[in-house]
C-alpha angles and dihedrals in degrees: 000000000000093000092050092048094049094049092048091047091067090067091046094052092048094048093043089064089053092047090058089055092049093058090087096047122099092230092053128202102281098103091041091053091049089058090048091051092053095044093051091049090052091052092049093047092048094052095042091047091053091051095046109016096183100050121109127226141227108190134172096233102030102033124212123348120178123219135201088262102071095187098059135057138159118234108206137185109180094196118011106190097037093164089058090048092050091053095046094252109148096221111102137099151203108244124198127172131178116219120198119190091336096313127104107237103168137020141185129188118182127187100196095192094054090034090228117148117188115195139174139174123194110271094003103083134244126280143186113225090342090285113072118062110223124228129173118245117271101220112134101189126076089210088067097040131104108211129196122212143174123240118213114250123240108285094010135087133009104300094180092053092047091050091055092046093047093050091049096047096040090058091052105044139065093238143352122214136188115196104164104232116087095195091056092044088059092046091049089055088051091050094047093243090123124022099221143351139200135181137159134217100030128153123238092252090056094060112015097095093040093054095065093040090058093045094049088049089060097260135129119242130172146111118329091228097039099260115160099238117045092179089061097042096041091209104123133188124179139174142104115312095267098044090044090058095043095047092047088054092051093048092050090050091051091066094051104036135053113270086234094058117116114272124217114216123207 
């Protein structure tokens, strides 16, 4: 996984420099970035297929492809945070997860511009660049917490619901942040850079690797509304055990109470 990500990152770094130049052109960088996305996915698939010929794939651009090994598949996002990439914002990542019999057992998220590689294997912990052991932050109060979120795009998601949730959470926490790359949001929870994170309407390749990285860093991660399968629902919530519980309570209250209602902080 690491070898594949590093080889693919060479194409990303090269094209990111070109994207920055295209910001001032009338045509813009969108079509160029689409080609980059596909090329990076092809590089990742080629290397992963060589390493494990029988494994299947679930990829953002190419969809699902079964392999001879029905228990294993790679879940791949070649560039998570494409909108950031298009605008020359250096906050995006390659995301690769390994699923075994329906359970995520390994994950890698790599920001090639920052050269930060987050990795985890089930039962072996989570690490940054193979050196620093990751642990979630230990804050227990929402009033001291910085929380990351995702904002629904134009034409997608429930904007009214998000507005109510944002108003509720914003009144309870020390700060609210929107970074634009779900895989990195999860890794930043694992690294203690943010205390918690929630977002709705994500695809499996957005969050699969990040899920195990958070869990192996000692955090809780699951569905915002308590559904059994967060990969299927795409509505993710992550944090330490206490903040996970508190934030889930606030988000549930946002759907049943007025956004202007008083908010109790922990």
